[in-house]
N, C-alpha and C positions, 0 to 999 in steps of 0.2 A: 504493500500500500504506500502510495506517495502522498505527501501532504506539502502543499506549496502555498505561498502568498503572492498574489499578483495584483497589480494596479494599472489601470488604463488612464491615459491623460487626454485632456482636451476633447475634440470631437469624437474620439473613439468611444466615449461614454454613450454616444447616441445609440450604439448597438446593444447596450446592456439593459437589463431590467432596472427599474428606478432604484431599487434598494441596493444595487451594486455599483452605482455611479459615484465617481470621485472619492473612492475609499478603497482600502485594502480588502481584498477578497480572499478568504481562506477556501481552498479547493482540495479535495481528496479524490484520488482515482487509483485504479490498479492497472498494471501493465505499462511497460515503457512506451513513450511516445515522443515525437519531435515537438519542439516548441511551436512550430507552425501549426501542427495538428491540434495541439493543446489550445492555442489562442483561437483558432477557428471553431473549436468545439464550444467555446464560450460566446460565439456569435459574431466575432470580428473578422472580416475578410482580410487575408494577408496583404492585398494590394493597398490597403489603407494604412499599413504599418511601415514606418521608415526606420525605427530604431528600437532594439530590445536590449535592456540591461538586466543581467543576472548578477546579483550581489555587486552592482555598480560597474560590471564589465560588459562590454558589448558582445553580442553573439549573433550568429546567423540563424536562418530558419532550420538548419539541420541539427542544431544543438538538441541533445537528448535531456529532457527535464529530469532533475534529480530530487530526491526527497529533501525537503527543507529549503529548496530554492526560494529566493525572494526576487520576483520578476517585475520590471517596470516596462510598460509598452507605450511608445510615443507615435503620434501620427506623422503624416508627410511633412517634412520641413521644406518650405519653398524659399524662405528668406534667410534663415539662420545658418551660419557655417557650422558643420559638424564633422570637420576633417579629423582624421586620426582614429576614427571608430568604424565599426562595421555597419555601413549603410546598406539597407536591405533592398532598395529599389535600384534599377539601373540609373546611369547618369541622366541629366535632363535632356529632353529631346531638342534637337536643333530646330525642328519645325513641330508646332503643336497640331496634331491630327487626331480626330475622334472617330470612333464607331459607336453607334447608339443602338440600344435594343428596340424592339418593335413598339414599345409603349411610350417612346419619347419622340414621336414624329414632330410635334409642335416645337420642341426644343431644338431639334435638328434644323428646322427651317430658320429659326431665329439665329442659331450659330452661323449658318450659311450667310444670312443677312449681314452679320458682323465680319464676314470674311474668313471664317475658320473652315479648314478642310474637314468636312463632316460627312462620313459615310453612313447611309441609312437605307435599310430595305425592309419592306413590310412582312416578308415571309421567312425570315431567318430564325433558326432555332439556336439554342445555347451553344452547342458545339461549333457551329459555323461562326457565330459572333466571337467566341474565344479564339478560334483559329485566325480570323481576320485581324484581331487585335495583336496577336503574337507575330504573325507573318509581316504585317505592314507597320509595326511599331505605332499603333494607334491606341489612344487612351479610351478604354471601354467605359462608357457611361450607362448606368442601369439603376433601376430601383430594386433589383433582385440580388440580394447579397450572396445567394447560392452560386450565381453565375461567376462572381468574382473570386470564389474559392477554388476555381479550376486552376490546376498547377501551371498551365502554360500561360496564364494571364499574369503579366508583370506590371501593367499600368492600368489603373481603373479607379473609378469613384462611384460610390453609392450616392444617388441623387436623393436628398432628403425631402425637398419640397414637391408638391403636386401641381402648383400653378406654374405654367410655362415661363412667365416673366420672372418669377422668383427663382426658377431653375436656372435661367440664364445668369442672374446675379450671383447665385451660389457658385456656379462654375467659374465665373470671372474672378470672384473673390478668393476662392480656395486655390486656384492655380495662378493668381496674380497676372491676369491676362488683359487688363484694361488697356494697357499701352500697346497691345498687339492687335487691337481692333482695326480692321481695314474694310469699312462698309462698302457694299455694292460691288465687290470684286468676285463674288461667287454666285452661281446660279442657285436660286432658292429651290428650284424644281429638281435639279440633278447633281448639284455640287460642282459643275464644271466652272472653268474660269471665264470671267466676263471681259470682253474686249470692245473698245470703241470702234464704230463703223463710219467710214467716210461716205457721205451721201453720193459722191461721184464714183464710187468704186463698184466693181462687178459684184462684190459681196452684197452691197446694199440693193442692187438691182434684183438679185436673186431672192432677197427677203421682202421686197416691196409689197408683194401680194398678201403677205401675212400681217401687214400693218393697216389698221382701220383708216379709211379715207379721211375721216375727221381729224385724225392725229397727223396724217401726212400734210394736212392743210396748214398746220401751225408749228409742228415740231421739226427742228433741224439738228437734233442731237440724239443719236441712237447707239445702243450697245447690243451685243449679241453673245450668247453663250457659245463658246468654242466647242462644246461637247454635244449639246442637244439642239442648238440652233434657235433657242427661244430668244425673242427680241425684247429689249427693255428700252423704256424712255421715261423721262421725268414727268409723269402724269399727275393727276389730282391727288394721288396717294403719296407722292414723293415727300412733301413736307411732313406728313404724319410719320413716315418711316424715318426721316431725319430726326424727328423729336424722340422717337423710340431709341435710336442709336445713341443720342446724347444722354438720355436717361440711363441707359445701361453703362455708358462710359463713366457716369457719376456714381454708379452703384445704386440707382433709384428705380423704382417701379414706374414704367411709362404712365403718363397722366391720362389714360383713356382705356 
């Protein structure tokens, strides 16, 4: 029989029952197990963890829990330097890229609006999402903590909020991405890159029939998705979308 003391810090407490939050937890169990399996047995996905200390010394996920261990578990560090210890996640991505589960369609569209490379499909199961995340080095966003417990997933976040606007703010704050916003550079429909179109070009001629005559009468500035061919222009919703972007940049909920 093993008896250990464990404490979780900051937002990792969100995964615990109310009575176990922000306090030492005494746990007894039988049979040897890795610290990764032990932590996940308490409901905390390993991708949310960035540092584990046992008696003050950092360990990796392969550490075998011993009787009498005192364990401290910390969440992802985005701003604080923690050099010289065993960091559990890979190094930071040079490009922030996401893959979202099937329940986060509205969040996917808003992240694309802000210019983030966001992969989303409506009919993907958990194994496919985990494989895409691992193969393409994408951060897996989900509300299913079980999905993030898959071993091949190394980058991921549990989305706490249910409101799409609050979900955007949550992602931007937790990953410190406000300065990385590049609005109107991604196609909301397919995630392709947006490019400006010269009205005198062959490309514009080929797209002309897909633009309403009323728009052609006044608009002189067009953009096209280089993947799906969807045409964009600054119509009546443009000001509203700009206000949404600015609200997200400030960490505020859009005022509509």
